[in-house]
N, C-alpha and C positions, 0 to 999 in steps of 0.2 A: 729421734724420729716422731712427728707429730701424728696427733689423729689422723689427719685427712693423708697425710703419706701412709699411712697405714694401712689404708682402705684402696687405696691405690695398688701398693704392693700384692695387696690379696687377689687382685684382679687376676685369672688366668690367661687373661689374652694381653698381647703385648701394647703397652702405652708408652710411645717416645715424643717428646718435646723435641722440635727439631726447628732451628734459624734458618733464616732466608735465604743464609751463605751455604747451610749442609750440615752444620756443626751441632752435635747431640750438647741439647743442654741436660734434659732429664731423661733415665728410663726406668722402668720397673723392672724386678725380676723377668718377670717373663721377656722383657725383651733382650735381656743378656742371653737368655735361653735360644731365644730365636737367631741372636748376632752368631753365638758360637754353630749353629746348626749350621748357616748360610755360609758364614765365613764372611771376613771383614768388607771385600769389597760387593759381595751381592747385597748384604745387608743396606749396605749405602747407597747401592742403587735403588732398592723396593723404598727407604724411607724420602727420597729425595726427589722421587716421580713425582709427587702432588707437586712441588713447588712450582711446576713446570706449567700448570692449569692457570688458565689466567682467573677464573673465581677466586682463586687462593690470592693470587698478586692484587687483587681486589677486597680482600679481607672479607670473604666471605667463607662459611661454610661448606663442604663439599660432602656428600655420602655415598658410599659405595663406590668408591674407585675401584678399579680394577687392574691388578697386577700381577702378571707372570715370572717368577723364578728361578730359570732350572725347571725341573719339573712340580713344581710348587706353585697354589695358586691362593691369591691373596686381595681378600676386600677390604680395603682403610676408609674409614673415616676422618674426616681432617677437619679441626676448628681452631679459629686465630688464638693465638697465646700471645696477652697484650699485642705490643709492636715487634716485637722482637722474633715472632716466628710463628709455629702451628703447633698444635697437638695434633699427636697421631693414633686413634685405636685400630690396630692391624688383627685382621682375621684369618687365620689358614680356612679355607674351602677347599683343599685337595681330595679329603676324603668325600664331602657332600657331594663334589661336582662327579667324581670317579662314580661312584653309586648309581648318581641320576643316568649316566652314559648308559651304564650296565643295565638298567631297567629300562629305558627306550630298546634296548639290543634285545633285552630280552622280550617285549614287547612287542619289537617287529618276527622274532623268531615263531613265537606264539599264534599271530596272525598268518603268518605264509604256512604253517605248518599245518593250520586248522583247514586252509584250503585247500591243500597236498592232501589232506588224510582222508578228504572228502572225493576227490578223485579216484585215487589209487583203492579208497575201499569199494567202487563200482566194478574197477578190474578184477576183483578176484573171483568172481563168479567165472568171466571167461577165463580165468587160468586156471580154477579149476576142472574144468570143463575138458581143455586141452590136456590137462594131466591125466585125468578121467578114461579119456579118446587112447591116449598113447598107450595106458598098462592096460588096455585091452586089446590094440594091434599088437602090442608083444607076444601075448601069446599066441597069435597067428600070422607071421610074418615069416620073411625069409631074411630080413637085413634088420636084424636085431641091434646093430652096434646103430643105426640111425637113431630107431626108437630110444635105445639108450640116452644118445646126443639130446633128441626132444626132451627127457626127461629131465636131464641134466638142466640145461636151459631152463627149463621152465620153472625148476626149484630155485633157481638163482634168480628168476624173476619172482617169484615169490617171497625169499628171502628179504629183495630190497623193497617191495611193497611193505610188509611187516617191519621192515626198518623204518618205512618214511610214516607208515600209521604210527609208529611208538612216541614218536616226536610231540603229538599231538593228546595221545590218550594218556591217563594218569599211570604210572607205572606201580604196581605192588609188589614191596621187596619183603624179601624173607631174610631178614638179617641174621646173623649170628655172630658171634664175636671170634675175630681170627687174624693171624698174624699177617700183613699186609704184603711183605715179603714172599709168602708162600703164594698169594694168587698172582704177584708180579713174574714168580719162577715158572709158574704154570701156564701165563700168557707168553713167555720167552719160547716156552716148551712147545706151545701151540706154532711159533712159527718157525723154529728152527729148520725142520726139513725144506720149507719154501724158502729159505733164504740161507744156506749154509757157508757163503762167503761173507756174511755181516757179522763182525765180532761185535759182542755185545757186554760191556763193560759194566758191573755193578757196584755200587758203593754206596751201600744201606748202613744207616744205623741202626746198629744189633739194639740202644738202648729203647726204641719206639717202642709205646704202648699198643697192644691187639688195638682192633677197631670193630666197630658195630654195624657190618654193612652188608650187602646183598652180594656173597662172592661170584655170583653167576653174572650178574649185571657189571660188576667192578671189573671181571675176567673180559667182558666184551668193549670195555672202556679202552683199557689196558691192549687187547689184541689191535683193535682202530688204531688206536696212539702211537703205536710201535709199528705196525706195519706202514702207516703212512711213511713214518721217518726212514723204514727200510726200502720203500721202494721211491723214495725221496733221493738215495743215494744210487740207486739203481743196482740193489743187493748186492754191493760190493762200499764198502769201509766199516764206520765203527756207529753205536748204538750206544751212549751212556747214560745210566737211568740212578738217580740216586735220591733218597730219602733223608729226611731229618726235620725236626721240629721248624715248623714254619713263626716267623717274628714280622711277619706282612703286616707294615703299619696301617693299613685298609683294612683288611682280613681276617690278622690274627695277631692281633695287638698284644694280647695276654699269652701268646701261646699257646693257644687251645687248639689247634690245626697243625695236621703233621703237612710235609710237601713230599710230592713224585715228580719229578724233574727227568723228561726222558727229551735227548739233546742227542740229535743226529749228525754227523761230518758232513752234509751236506751247505749248500748256500743258506739255506733259510725261508721262512717265506717272504714272496715280494711285497712290498712296501704296501702298493693300491690293494694288496688283499686283505689285509690284517685284520681291519675291520670287518670283512665279509666271511671271516672263517668258519662263523656255525650258523650261517644262514643255510637252508637247505637248496641244494643245485648249485651251488655257489662253490668251485673247486680249484686248487692250485693244479688237479693235473689235467691231462688232454682229455683222458677217457675217461675221470671222475664225474661221479654223480653228486659228490659234495655230503652226501647224506651220514656217514661215519662221525664224523665231527658231531652234526646235528643230533643225534641220537645220545651220542656220547655226554654232549654238555646237559642233555636232559637227565640223564641218569644221575651224574655228579651231582648238579642242582636237586635232584630228588634226595641225594644223601648229605642235605645241608652244605654242601662241597663246592668249590671253584673250578672251571677248568679253564684257562687262558693260555695264548699265546706269549711268553715273557720276551721274546726277541732271540736273537743267536741261535736260530734252529732249535729253539727250546718250547715246548711245552710244559705246562705247570698243571698239575692235580692238587687243590688243598681237600682236606678231609679232616673233618671233626673228629677231636679226641673224644671218646663218652665221657660222659659224666656218671656221678653214683645214678643209679636208676634207669638210666638207659637201657641198661644190659638186661 
């Protein structure tokens, strides 16, 4: 191997020389790795894609050619190689696009949440007045059941307002080291009486390390998501909760996060709703307000984690494994 070939072999990005007939003339080690990951058919589709461009046929260089193969996205730079073909520099930009899309979604959530927070902050005064008046009336009224109903509905409205304003306000976490399975079990216990006909299956990884989290906030997140699943199956069916170490290529490539997957036996989220799931006031339920998932998203993010819908009626929470010094 000569000096220049050694340089090319040391480059992490795939470099492929392909003839105008689609034959591979040369490929560095990174190219062979990508080929094994995509498979022969998809890899061939990727490297022959630039051959169809008019500028390539005219012997010109073309940079930034976008190509999507399966769930992977690539940018390709193509340069003429003598008269026999082209040299391709291939870069996998899948991770960068996913992170960019997530950043845009977070920006939209924050903007809408701040607006809603200002609106509902002004509602707290009247709600407090109604609550106070109802409490006074209760001391001197015959129909106390009616007043109890007023107080109950007022409390529900008050909780809703607190949920909305929390999405925009900074969260003050009170962290401690705790076993995540204990928090999950407490969330299940909270909902058991309300949904007695739902069978909850637990698939826990007992080897998971303890996490450094706020148990109360995380309990709220889990109750929100598990309740959503139970309501999606109308109180009858199964909820499967599984845990383990995440090796997600984008969010946990080093295995430094754990996953919690909550899957119900329903039909899952409609395709047209997936991109809107975590936006306030967008809900898959006819009577839903879409606040629970928004606040849950904020809480998980404050923990340095990820909350997302991964398809197949499954929500996934990724939470970081604490490093030394975090506790």
